[in-house]
N, C-alpha and C positions, 0 to 999 in steps of 0.2 A: 526308058533310059537305062543304059547299061551300068552295071556296078563297076567300081574302080578298086583294083587291088593295090594295096600299099604294104610294103614290108616295114615292120616295126624296127626302129633304130634306137639303140640304147644311147644314153647320154654321152658315152665315150665314142659314139658313131659306129660301133659294131652293129652288124645286121645279122642276127642269129639265123633266121630262116634262109637268107642268101648263102651263108656259110654252109648250112646243111645241104642246100641244093647243089652247091659247087662240089662238095665232097661226094655227094651221091652221083653226080654226073660222071665223076672219075671212077668210082667203085662199082656202080650198077647203072650203066647208061640206059638200059631198057626201062628200069623202074623210074629213072629221072624223066624220061619221055612221057611215061604214063602220068606222073605227077603234074607235069606242065600241061598236059591235055586236060586233066581233071581240074586244074586251076582255071582253065578257060571256061569249063562248065560252071564253076563257081562264079566266075565273073559275069557270065551270061544270066544265070538263074538266081544268084544271091540268096535271099531268105527262102526261096522256093526249092532249093536243092535239098533233096531228101536221101535217106538210105537207099542204096548201099554207099553212096558217095559222101554223105555228110551225116554227122550225128551231133545232136545238141548235148552239151555237158552242163554242169551247174555254173551259175554266176555269169551267164551271158557268153560263155565260151562254147566253141564248136570245134569239131575235128574233121578235117578232110581225110577220108579213109581211102587209102590207095593200096590195091593188091595187084600183083603181077606174078603169076605162077605161085611159088611158095614165098615170095617176098612181100612183106607188108610194111607199110610206113604210114605215119600220121603227121599231119601239119595242123597245128592249132591256129584258130583265128577267131575274130569277133567283128561285129558290125559297129560302125561309127557313123555319126551324122554326115549327111551328104552322099549317101549311097556308097560309103567306103567300106571295104573289107580289109581289116588289118591282119596280116599273117605274122605270127609271133615266132614260133620255133617248130622244128620238126625232128623226127627221129625214125629210125628203122626199128620196127617192133620185133622183139626176139622172144617175148613171153606172152602168155594169154592176156595178162592184165597190163594196162598202161602203167609204166613206172610213175609212182607218185611224184618224184622229183621233176619229171618233165611237165606234168600237169601244174605243179606249183610254180615252175618257171614261167609257164604261159600266163598264169594268174598275176604274177609279179609284173610281167611285161605289160599286160592289159591295164593294170592299175597305174603303172608309170605313164603309159601313153595317155590315158584319160586325164591324169593330173597335169601333164605338160600341155595338153590340148584342150583343157576345159573351157577356155575362152572361145573356142571354135564351135561349141555346142549350140 
């Protein structure tokens, strides 16, 4: 069975990863195409996707690692019951280290999603 990708939606109905992708599509269309292709790999392979495409982080979070030429971006995600992959947020990487605020944002979104969907577990 194939995995299902879902975009995290905040209580106010904003969808952070979709906003990131739409902006990226306008600013860097080639990187956008690469991310969407890698998202299809994630959907196909799920928990079996490994580096260089995916990296496990702490607390059940993962990052989709996308590089095209000198452009690097990351999309955070986690797995949920029912073969779901929840994409939380993304960013274009400008420094060697992942900005702590981006990682913290992904953690908050994961916690929020799990709390609001706990009955579905």
